[in-house]
ROSE-4610 file (N, C-alpha, C; in Angstrom, 1 decimal, always signed):
// ROSE-4610
residu = [X/X/X/X/X/X/X/X/X/X/X/X/X/X/X/X/X/X/X/X/X/X/X/X/X/X/X/X/X/X/X/X/X/X/X/X/X/X/X/X/X/X/X/X/X/X/X/X/X/X/X/X/X/X/X/X/X/X/X/X/X/X/X/X/X/X/X/X/X/X/X/X/X/X/X/X/X/X/X/X/X/X/X/X/X/X/X/X/X/X/X/X/X/X/X/X/X/X/X/X/X/X/X/X/X/X/X/X/X/X/X/X/X/X/X/X/X/X/X/X/X/X/X/X/X/X/X/X/X/X/X/X/X/X/X/X/X/X/X/X/X/X/X/X/X/X/X/X/X/X/X/X/X/X/X/X/X/X/X/X/X/X/X/X/X/X/X/X/X/X/X/X/X/X/X/X/X/X/X/X/X/X/X/X/X/X/X/X/X/X/X/X/X/X/X/X/X/X/X/X/X/X/X/X/X/X/X/X/X/X/X/X/X/X/X/X/X/X/X/X/X/X/X/X/X/X/X/X/X/X/X/X/X/X/X/X/X/X/X/X/X/X/X/X/X/X/X/X/X/X/X/X/X/X/X/X/X/X/X/X/X/X/X/X/X/X/X/X/X/X/X/X/X/X/X/X/X/X/X/X/X/X/X/X/X/X/X/X/X/X/X/X/X/X/X/X/X/X/X/X/X/X/X/X/X/X/X/X/X/X/X/X/X/X/X/X/X/X/X/X/X/X/X/X/X/X/X/X/X/X/X/X/X/X/X/X/X/X/X/X/X/X/X/X/X/X/X/X/X/X/X/X/X/X/X/X/X/X/X/X/X/X/X/X/X/X/X/X/X/X/X/X/X/X/X/X/X/X/X/X/X/X/X/X/X/X/X/X/X/X/X/X/X/X/X/X/X/X/X/X/X/X/X/X/X/X/X/X/X/X/X/X/X/X/X/X/X/X/X/X/X/X/X/X/X/X/X/X/X/X/X/X/X/X/X/X/X/X/X/X/X/X/X/X/X/X/X/X/X/X/X/X/X/X/X/X/X/X/X/X/X/X/X/X/X/X/X/X]
num = [1/1/1/2/2/2/3/3/3/4/4/4/5/5/5/6/6/6/7/7/7/8/8/8/9/9/9/10/10/10/11/11/11/12/12/12/13/13/13/14/14/14/15/15/15/16/16/16/17/17/17/18/18/18/19/19/19/20/20/20/21/21/21/22/22/22/23/23/23/24/24/24/25/25/25/26/26/26/27/27/27/28/28/28/29/29/29/30/30/30/31/31/31/32/32/32/33/33/33/34/34/34/35/35/35/36/36/36/37/37/37/38/38/38/39/39/39/40/40/40/41/41/41/42/42/42/43/43/43/44/44/44/45/45/45/46/46/46/47/47/47/48/48/48/49/49/49/50/50/50/51/51/51/52/52/52/53/53/53/54/54/54/55/55/55/56/56/56/57/57/57/58/58/58/59/59/59/60/60/60/61/61/61/62/62/62/63/63/63/64/64/64/65/65/65/66/66/66/67/67/67/68/68/68/69/69/69/70/70/70/71/71/71/72/72/72/73/73/73/74/74/74/75/75/75/76/76/76/77/77/77/78/78/78/79/79/79/80/80/80/81/81/81/82/82/82/83/83/83/84/84/84/85/85/85/86/86/86/87/87/87/88/88/88/89/89/89/90/90/90/91/91/91/92/92/92/93/93/93/94/94/94/95/95/95/96/96/96/97/97/97/98/98/98/99/99/99/100/100/100/101/101/101/102/102/102/103/103/103/104/104/104/105/105/105/106/106/106/107/107/107/108/108/108/109/109/109/110/110/110/111/111/111/112/112/112/113/113/113/114/114/114/115/115/115/116/116/116/117/117/117/118/118/118/119/119/119/120/120/120/121/121/121/122/122/122/123/123/123/124/124/124/125/125/125/126/126/126/127/127/127/128/128/128/129/129/129/130/130/130/131/131/131/132/132/132/133/133/133/134/134/134/135/135/135/136/136/136/137/137/137/138/138/138/139/139/139/140/140/140/141/141/141/142/142/142/143/143/143/144/144/144/145/145/145/146/146/146/147/147/147/148/148/148/149/149/149/150/150/150/151/151/151/152/152/152/153/153/153/154/154/154/155/155/155/156/156/156]
x = [-44.3/-44.6/-43.3/-42.7/-41.5/-41.9/-41.0/-41.4/-40.2/-40.7/-40.2/-39.4/-38.2/-37.3/-36.9/-37.2/-37.0/-35.6/-34.9/-33.2/-34.1/-33.1/-33.6/-32.5/-33.0/-31.6/-30.8/-29.4/-28.8/-27.4/-26.7/-25.7/-24.4/-23.1/-21.8/-20.5/-19.9/-18.8/-17.4/-16.5/-15.2/-14.7/-13.8/-13.2/-12.0/-11.0/-9.7/-8.9/-8.1/-7.4/-7.8/-7.4/-6.9/-5.9/-4.9/-3.6/-3.7/-4.9/-4.9/-4.5/-3.8/-3.5/-2.6/-1.4/-0.1/-0.3/-1.3/-1.6/-2.7/-2.8/-4.3/-4.3/-5.2/-5.6/-6.7/-8.0/-9.6/-9.6/-10.9/-11.5/-12.3/-12.1/-13.4/-13.4/-14.8/-15.4/-15.6/-15.7/-15.8/-16.7/-18.3/-19.6/-19.7/-20.2/-20.2/-21.4/-22.5/-22.8/-22.5/-21.0/-20.8/-19.1/-18.5/-17.2/-16.2/-15.5/-14.3/-15.1/-16.3/-16.9/-16.3/-15.7/-15.7/-16.5/-16.5/-17.1/-17.0/-17.3/-17.6/-18.5/-18.7/-20.4/-21.1/-22.6/-23.5/-24.8/-25.7/-27.1/-28.2/-29.3/-30.3/-30.5/-31.4/-32.2/-33.0/-34.0/-34.6/-35.8/-37.0/-38.0/-37.4/-37.5/-37.5/-36.2/-35.0/-33.6/-33.2/-31.7/-31.1/-29.8/-29.1/-27.7/-27.2/-26.9/-26.0/-26.4/-27.8/-28.0/-27.5/-28.0/-28.1/-26.7/-25.6/-24.3/-23.9/-24.1/-23.3/-24.5/-25.7/-26.5/-26.1/-25.9/-25.1/-23.9/-22.6/-22.1/-21.7/-22.2/-22.9/-23.4/-24.3/-24.8/-24.0/-23.3/-22.5/-20.6/-20.1/-18.9/-18.7/-20.0/-19.6/-19.2/-19.1/-18.6/-19.3/-19.5/-19.8/-18.7/-18.0/-16.7/-15.9/-16.5/-15.9/-16.0/-15.2/-15.5/-15.5/-16.4/-16.7/-15.9/-15.0/-13.9/-14.4/-15.3/-15.7/-17.1/-18.0/-19.4/-18.7/-19.7/-19.2/-20.8/-20.6/-21.5/-22.6/-22.8/-24.1/-24.6/-26.0/-26.1/-26.0/-25.2/-24.7/-25.6/-26.4/-27.3/-26.1/-26.9/-26.6/-27.3/-27.6/-28.6/-27.8/-28.6/-28.2/-28.1/-27.7/-27.0/-28.6/-29.5/-30.6/-30.4/-29.4/-29.8/-29.7/-29.6/-29.9/-31.1/-31.2/-32.6/-33.8/-33.3/-35.0/-35.2/-34.2/-34.1/-34.7/-34.2/-34.2/-35.7/-36.5/-37.4/-38.4/-39.2/-39.4/-37.9/-36.9/-35.5/-34.9/-34.5/-33.7/-32.7/-32.0/-31.1/-30.9/-29.8/-29.7/-28.8/-29.4/-28.9/-28.0/-27.2/-25.8/-25.6/-25.5/-24.4/-23.1/-22.1/-20.9/-20.2/-19.7/-18.9/-17.5/-17.0/-15.1/-15.1/-14.8/-14.8/-13.6/-12.9/-11.7/-12.4/-11.6/-12.1/-11.2/-12.1/-11.1/-10.5/-9.4/-8.4/-9.3/-8.7/-9.5/-10.7/-11.1/-12.1/-12.0/-13.0/-12.9/-14.0/-13.3/-13.8/-14.5/-15.8/-16.4/-17.6/-17.3/-17.9/-18.8/-18.7/-19.7/-21.0/-21.6/-23.2/-24.1/-25.2/-26.3/-26.9/-26.7/-26.8/-25.6/-24.6/-23.3/-23.6/-22.7/-22.9/-21.3/-20.7/-18.9/-18.2/-17.5/-17.0/-15.4/-14.6/-13.3/-13.3/-12.1/-11.5/-10.6/-10.2/-8.7/-8.8/-7.8/-7.2/-6.7/-6.5/-6.1/-6.0/-4.4/-3.8/-5.0/-5.5/-6.2/-6.5/-5.0/-4.5/-5.1/-5.3/-5.5/-6.9/-8.1/-9.4/-10.1/-9.8/-10.9/-10.7/-9.3/-9.6/-9.8/-10.6/-11.6/-12.8/-13.2/-14.8/-16.1/-17.0/-17.8/-17.8/-18.1/-17.6/-18.6/-20.2/-21.3/-21.1/-20.3/-19.7/-18.5/-17.9/-16.7/-16.7/-17.6/-17.8/-18.0/-18.9/-19.5/-17.7/-17.3/-16.2/-15.1/-15.0/-13.9/-14.1/-15.3/-16.2/-15.6/-16.3/-16.2/-14.4/-13.3/-12.8/-11.5/-11.9/-11.9/-11.9/-12.9/-13.7/-12.7/-12.8/-11.9/-10.2/-9.6/-7.9/-8.1/-9.2/-9.3/-9.3/-9.5/-9.7/-8.8/-7.7/-6.8/-7.2/-7.8/-8.4/-7.6/-7.4/-6.5/-5.8]
y = [-30.9/-32.2/-32.1/-33.4/-33.6/-34.1/-33.9/-34.9/-35.9/-37.4/-38.2/-37.9/-38.2/-38.3/-39.8/-39.6/-40.7/-41.3/-42.3/-42.6/-43.4/-43.3/-44.1/-44.9/-46.7/-47.9/-47.5/-47.9/-47.7/-48.9/-48.9/-50.3/-49.6/-49.6/-48.6/-49.6/-49.5/-50.8/-49.9/-50.2/-49.6/-51.1/-50.2/-51.7/-51.4/-52.6/-52.3/-53.5/-53.2/-53.9/-55.3/-56.3/-57.4/-57.7/-56.7/-57.0/-56.5/-56.4/-56.5/-58.1/-57.9/-57.1/-56.7/-56.8/-56.0/-54.7/-54.7/-53.0/-52.5/-51.8/-51.4/-49.6/-49.8/-48.3/-48.8/-47.6/-47.9/-47.2/-48.1/-47.2/-46.2/-44.7/-43.6/-43.5/-42.8/-42.8/-40.6/-40.4/-39.2/-39.0/-38.3/-38.2/-37.5/-38.0/-37.6/-35.9/-35.8/-34.8/-33.7/-34.1/-32.8/-33.0/-32.2/-32.0/-31.9/-32.8/-32.8/-33.4/-34.4/-34.8/-36.5/-37.0/-38.4/-39.4/-40.3/-41.1/-42.7/-43.4/-44.9/-45.2/-46.0/-47.0/-46.9/-46.4/-47.0/-47.0/-47.0/-47.4/-47.5/-47.4/-47.5/-49.3/-49.9/-51.2/-51.2/-52.3/-52.4/-53.0/-52.6/-53.4/-55.1/-55.8/-57.3/-57.9/-56.7/-57.0/-57.2/-57.8/-58.2/-56.9/-56.6/-55.4/-56.3/-57.5/-58.3/-58.1/-58.6/-58.6/-57.2/-56.0/-54.8/-54.5/-54.9/-54.7/-55.0/-56.2/-56.6/-55.9/-55.9/-55.2/-53.4/-52.8/-51.9/-51.3/-52.5/-52.5/-52.8/-53.8/-54.1/-52.6/-52.2/-50.7/-49.9/-49.3/-48.5/-48.3/-49.9/-50.0/-51.0/-51.3/-52.4/-53.8/-54.0/-55.1/-55.4/-56.8/-57.7/-58.4/-58.7/-59.4/-59.1/-59.2/-58.9/-59.9/-60.1/-61.0/-59.6/-60.4/-59.7/-60.2/-59.0/-59.0/-58.7/-58.2/-57.4/-56.9/-57.0/-55.6/-54.8/-53.9/-53.0/-53.4/-53.4/-54.2/-53.4/-52.1/-51.6/-50.5/-50.1/-49.3/-48.0/-47.0/-45.8/-44.8/-43.9/-42.6/-41.5/-40.9/-39.2/-38.4/-37.2/-36.7/-35.6/-35.4/-35.2/-33.4/-32.5/-31.1/-31.3/-29.6/-28.6/-28.9/-28.5/-28.8/-30.2/-31.0/-32.6/-33.1/-32.9/-33.1/-32.6/-31.4/-31.0/-32.2/-32.8/-33.5/-34.9/-35.3/-36.7/-36.8/-35.8/-35.8/-37.1/-37.8/-37.3/-38.0/-38.1/-38.8/-37.4/-37.7/-36.7/-37.2/-38.1/-39.0/-40.2/-41.1/-42.1/-43.0/-44.3/-45.2/-46.0/-46.5/-46.9/-48.1/-49.4/-50.8/-50.9/-50.5/-51.0/-52.4/-52.6/-53.7/-53.2/-53.9/-53.9/-55.3/-54.8/-55.8/-55.6/-57.1/-56.8/-57.6/-56.6/-56.8/-58.4/-59.0/-60.9/-60.5/-61.1/-60.8/-61.3/-60.3/-59.9/-59.4/-58.7/-58.1/-56.7/-55.9/-55.0/-54.1/-52.8/-51.7/-51.2/-50.6/-50.2/-48.8/-47.7/-46.9/-46.5/-46.7/-46.2/-47.7/-47.1/-48.0/-47.7/-48.2/-47.8/-46.3/-45.9/-44.7/-44.5/-44.0/-43.7/-42.6/-42.8/-42.2/-41.8/-42.1/-41.7/-41.7/-40.5/-39.8/-40.9/-40.9/-41.3/-42.3/-43.3/-43.6/-43.4/-44.1/-43.9/-45.0/-45.9/-45.9/-45.3/-44.8/-44.1/-44.5/-43.7/-44.8/-43.6/-44.5/-44.3/-43.1/-42.6/-41.3/-40.2/-40.3/-39.5/-39.5/-40.3/-40.6/-39.2/-38.9/-38.1/-36.4/-36.2/-35.1/-34.5/-35.8/-36.2/-36.1/-36.4/-36.7/-35.7/-35.8/-34.6/-34.3/-33.3/-32.8/-33.7/-33.9/-34.3/-35.8/-36.4/-37.8/-38.4/-37.1/-37.5/-38.1/-37.6/-38.6/-40.2/-40.5/-41.5/-42.3/-41.6/-42.3/-42.8/-41.6/-42.1/-43.2/-42.6/-44.2/-45.3/-45.7/-46.7/-47.1/-46.3/-46.5/-46.8/-46.3/-46.5/-47.9/-48.2/-49.6/-50.6/-50.7/-51.2/-51.6/-50.1/-50.4/-51.1/-50.6/-51.7/-52.5/-53.5/-55.1/-55.4/-54.4/-54.9/-55.3/-54.8/-55.1/-53.6/-52.5/-51.4/-51.3]
z = [+169.8/+168.8/+168.1/+168.2/+168.1/+166.2/+165.2/+164.0/+163.7/+163.1/+163.1/+162.0/+162.0/+160.8/+160.1/+158.8/+158.0/+157.5/+157.5/+157.0/+155.7/+154.7/+153.4/+153.7/+154.2/+154.0/+153.0/+153.3/+152.0/+152.8/+151.4/+151.7/+150.8/+151.7/+150.8/+151.1/+150.0/+149.7/+150.1/+151.1/+151.1/+150.5/+149.0/+148.0/+148.2/+148.2/+148.8/+147.3/+146.7/+145.5/+145.7/+144.4/+144.6/+144.9/+145.7/+145.8/+147.5/+148.2/+149.5/+149.9/+151.0/+152.2/+152.0/+150.9/+150.5/+150.2/+149.9/+149.4/+149.9/+151.0/+151.7/+150.7/+150.4/+149.7/+149.3/+149.3/+149.1/+147.9/+147.0/+145.9/+146.9/+145.6/+145.9/+144.3/+144.3/+142.6/+142.7/+141.6/+141.7/+141.0/+141.7/+141.2/+140.0/+139.1/+137.7/+137.6/+138.6/+139.4/+140.2/+140.7/+141.5/+141.2/+140.9/+140.5/+141.9/+142.2/+143.2/+144.3/+144.3/+145.4/+145.0/+145.7/+146.2/+146.7/+146.4/+147.7/+147.3/+148.3/+148.1/+147.4/+146.6/+145.7/+147.1/+146.7/+147.8/+146.9/+147.7/+147.4/+148.1/+147.7/+148.4/+148.3/+149.4/+149.6/+149.0/+148.2/+147.5/+148.1/+148.6/+149.5/+149.1/+150.6/+150.3/+150.1/+149.9/+149.5/+150.9/+150.7/+151.8/+151.5/+152.7/+152.4/+151.8/+151.8/+150.6/+149.2/+149.3/+148.1/+147.6/+147.8/+147.5/+146.9/+148.2/+147.9/+146.7/+146.5/+144.6/+144.0/+143.8/+142.8/+142.6/+143.3/+143.7/+142.7/+143.4/+142.5/+141.1/+141.0/+139.2/+138.7/+139.4/+138.6/+138.5/+140.0/+140.0/+139.3/+139.4/+138.8/+138.0/+137.2/+136.6/+136.8/+138.2/+138.3/+139.7/+140.2/+141.3/+142.0/+141.0/+141.4/+142.8/+143.8/+144.7/+146.1/+147.4/+148.2/+149.3/+150.0/+151.5/+152.5/+153.0/+154.1/+155.4/+155.7/+157.0/+156.8/+157.8/+157.8/+158.9/+158.8/+160.2/+160.8/+162.1/+162.9/+163.2/+162.9/+162.9/+161.7/+162.3/+161.2/+161.0/+160.5/+161.0/+160.2/+160.7/+159.9/+159.7/+159.1/+158.6/+158.2/+158.3/+157.9/+156.6/+155.6/+154.2/+154.9/+153.9/+153.9/+153.4/+153.7/+153.2/+151.9/+150.7/+149.5/+149.1/+149.5/+149.1/+149.6/+150.8/+151.5/+150.8/+150.2/+148.9/+147.9/+147.7/+146.6/+147.2/+148.0/+148.6/+149.6/+149.7/+150.6/+150.1/+151.1/+152.6/+153.7/+152.8/+153.6/+154.2/+155.5/+155.9/+156.4/+155.8/+155.5/+155.2/+155.4/+154.8/+156.4/+156.4/+157.4/+156.3/+157.0/+156.3/+156.9/+155.9/+156.2/+155.4/+156.0/+155.4/+155.4/+154.4/+153.9/+153.6/+154.1/+153.5/+152.2/+151.2/+150.0/+149.2/+148.6/+148.4/+146.5/+145.5/+144.4/+144.1/+143.1/+142.7/+141.9/+141.4/+140.8/+139.6/+138.3/+136.9/+137.1/+137.7/+138.2/+137.4/+136.8/+136.0/+136.1/+136.3/+136.8/+135.4/+135.3/+134.1/+134.8/+134.8/+135.3/+134.0/+132.6/+131.8/+131.9/+132.7/+133.3/+132.7/+133.0/+132.3/+132.9/+133.9/+134.7/+135.1/+134.4/+135.2/+136.2/+137.6/+138.8/+139.2/+138.3/+138.5/+137.1/+136.8/+136.2/+136.0/+137.3/+137.2/+139.0/+138.9/+140.0/+140.6/+141.6/+142.3/+143.5/+143.6/+144.7/+145.7/+147.0/+147.3/+149.2/+149.8/+151.1/+151.9/+153.1/+154.0/+154.7/+155.0/+155.5/+154.3/+153.1/+152.0/+152.0/+152.3/+151.7/+152.1/+153.4/+153.9/+153.4/+153.0/+151.9/+150.6/+150.2/+148.8/+149.2/+150.2/+150.9/+151.2/+150.8/+150.9/+152.5/+152.9/+154.2/+155.2/+154.8/+155.9/+156.0/+154.5/+154.6/+155.7/+155.7/+157.0/+158.2/+159.3/+160.4/+160.0/+159.2/+159.1/+158.0/+157.5/+156.8/+157.7/+158.8/+160.0/+161.0/+161.1/+162.4/+161.6/+160.3/+159.2/+159.6/+159.0/+158.8/+160.2/+161.1/+162.3/+162.9/+162.4/+162.9/+162.4/+161.0/+160.2/+160.6/+160.8/+161.2/+162.7/+163.6/+165.1/+164.9/+164.0/+163.6/+162.8/+162.7/+161.8/+160.1/+159.8/+158.1/+157.3/+158.3/+157.3/+157.7]
């Protein structure tokens, strides 16, 4: 008998600065609860919420602004499994299925990590080639896939 895996619907943002396309660096933030673990802003999609609505809500909740312009959307859902130590906390979900957006900060947007429930303690913009050296091992294949797609389309 096979066991069905459940994946939490999730949205994630690859953020470029307002200087894009002149500068093609992406935003990453260090998690508040895990030293040295950097990632893109992401979060669950609530019942009845579209992925775009979740994107703007999550950006406001995690980085203090939703002043972004959507440049592109990854065409498919991408799923990944949580490592065992995270899966225990996230039960009944085995992992997440994510919808990725490439977004540009609007001129004058202010990033503020001191939100109601801070998820990140610091952030920076990094070059695409530097990105994967900072991310959690279990997210690297997804990040590689998404970045490769946006590169192939000429966005990054």
